[in-house]
C-alpha positions in Angstrom: 0.0 0.0 0.0 1.3 3.4 -0.9 1.3 6.1 1.7 1.6 9.9 1.5 4.2 11.7 3.5 1.5 12.8 6.0 0.4 9.2 6.5 4.0 8.2 7.0 4.6 11.0 9.5 1.5 9.9 11.4 2.5 6.2 11.5 6.1 7.0 12.6 5.1 9.7 15.1 7.2 12.3 13.3 6.5 15.6 11.5 6.2 15.7 7.7 9.4 17.8 7.7 11.3 14.9 9.4 9.9 12.5 6.9 11.1 14.7 4.0 14.5 14.9 5.6 14.7 11.1 5.8 13.8 11.0 2.1 16.5 13.5 1.3 19.1 11.5 3.2 18.0 8.3 1.4 16.9 6.7 4.6 13.4 6.2 3.3 12.7 5.0 -0.2 9.9 6.9 -2.0 8.7 7.8 -5.5 7.0 10.8 -6.9 3.7 10.1 -8.6 1.8 13.1 -10.1 3.8 15.5 -8.0 3.1 13.6 -4.8 5.7 11.7 -2.8 4.5 8.1 -2.0 6.1 5.6 0.3 5.5 1.9 0.1 4.2 0.7 3.5 6.6 -2.2 3.5 9.5 0.2 3.3 8.6 1.9 6.6 11.0 1.4 9.4 9.6 -0.6 12.3 7.8 1.3 15.0 9.0 0.7 18.6 6.0 -1.6 19.1 6.8 -3.5 15.9 10.4 -3.8 16.9 9.4 -5.0 20.4 7.0 -7.6 18.9 9.6 -8.8 16.4 12.2 -9.1 19.3 9.7 -11.1 21.3 9.1 -13.4 18.4 12.8 -13.8 17.8 13.5 -14.5 21.4 10.7 -17.1 21.5 12.0 -18.8 18.4 15.6 -18.8 19.7 14.3 -20.4 22.9 12.5 -23.1 20.9 15.5 -23.8 18.8 17.8 -24.0 21.9 15.4 -26.4 23.5 15.2 -28.5 20.4 18.9 -28.6 20.0 19.8 -28.8 23.7 21.6 -31.9 24.7 20.1 -34.2 27.2 22.5 -33.2 30.0 22.2 -32.7 33.7 23.5 -29.4 34.9 27.2 -29.5 35.6 27.7 -32.6 33.5 30.9 -32.7 31.4 30.9 -32.5 27.7 30.7 -35.8 25.8 29.5 -37.0 22.5 26.6 -38.5 24.4 25.3 -35.0 25.1 24.7 -34.4 21.4 21.1 -35.1 20.6 21.8 -36.2 17.0 24.3 -38.8 18.2 22.1 -40.1 21.1 19.1 -40.4 18.8 21.1 -41.8 15.9 22.6 -44.6 18.1 19.2 -45.5 19.5 17.8 -45.7 16.0 20.8 -47.7 14.8 20.4 -50.2 17.7 16.7 -50.6 16.9 17.5 -51.1 13.2 20.0 -53.8 14.0 17.3 -55.7 15.9 14.5 -55.1 13.3 16.3 -55.4 10.0 18.3 -58.2 8.4 22.1 -58.0 9.2 22.9 -57.3 5.5 20.4 -54.4 5.1 22.2 -51.5 3.3 20.8 -48.9 5.7 22.8 -50.3 8.6 26.2 -49.2 7.5 24.8 -45.8 6.5 23.4 -45.3 10.0 26.7 -46.4 11.6 28.6 -43.9 9.3 26.1 -41.2 10.3 26.9 -41.8 14.0 30.6 -41.9 13.4 30.5 -38.6 11.5 28.4 -37.0 14.3 31.1 -38.2 16.8 33.8 -36.7 14.6 32.0 -33.4 14.5 31.4 -33.4 18.2 35.2 -33.7 18.9 36.5 -31.6 16.0 38.3 -28.5 17.2 37.8 -26.1 14.3 34.3 -24.9 13.4 34.7 -25.7 9.7 35.8 -29.3 10.5 32.8 -29.6 12.8 30.4 -28.3 10.1 31.9 -30.6 7.5 31.6 -33.7 9.8 28.0 -32.9 10.8 27.2 -32.3 7.1 28.7 -35.7 6.3 26.5 -37.2 9.0 23.4 -35.7 7.3 24.4 -37.2 4.0 24.8 -40.7 5.6 21.4 -40.2 7.4 19.8 -39.3 4.1 21.3 -42.4 2.4 19.9 -44.5 5.2 16.5 -43.0 4.7 16.7 -43.7 1.0 17.7 -47.3 1.6 14.9 -47.8 4.2 12.4 -46.5 1.6 13.8 -48.5 -1.3 13.7 -51.7 0.7 10.4 -50.9 2.3 8.4 -52.7 4.9 6.6 -51.2 7.9 9.6 -51.4 10.2 11.9 -49.8 7.6 9.5 -46.9 7.0 9.0 -46.3 10.7 12.8 -46.1 11.2 13.1 -43.7 8.2 10.4 -41.5 9.8 12.4 -41.5 13.1 15.6 -40.4 11.4 13.8 -37.7 9.5 12.0 -36.4 12.6 14.8 -36.7 15.2 18.3 -37.0 13.6 18.2 -34.8 10.5 16.8 -31.7 12.3 19.4 -32.0 15.1 22.2 -32.4 12.6 20.9 -29.5 10.6 21.1 -27.3 13.8 24.6 -28.5 14.5 25.7 -27.7 10.9 24.1 -24.2 11.1 25.7 -23.5 14.5 29.1 -24.7 13.4 28.9 -22.7 10.1 27.9 -19.5 12.0 31.1 -19.9 14.1 33.3 -20.6 11.1 35.2 -17.7 9.5 34.1 -17.1 5.9 
């Protein structure tokens, strides 16, 4: 929706003169139509109330992500690969798969490789090495899912669903966190 300078001033709690000055400095994009300056509503800076609501949403989302990625650790416990949710869930699924699937099922080595790569990532020192190891774990998990779907039976499909619901999201979070700490 296009707004006049007077509308913009009202929404921002400023004078029309202040809005004109923001236009002149290039802080607010606008265009002249028929001799009247118009500003697209989506180009308006956030009001303090908008900024507060956005900050609250971001904080809530960050809390949800932190809880989803948080390791299952008691306070004060030391760091271990067993505190990484992707590894813990991956090992549990691998053990279940070993019991439910034939020993020569092609998904089993993929699941084992996924867990080994997650362990490598957990113990890697450099952020880039961590991200690469967690990314490799995601690739192995995806291969396991593919094999479970290609050689499908109810047990295989249930295991594939568990990997997709529990392991892949946790690994994705680890990749993103590692990449955010890695120099570009």
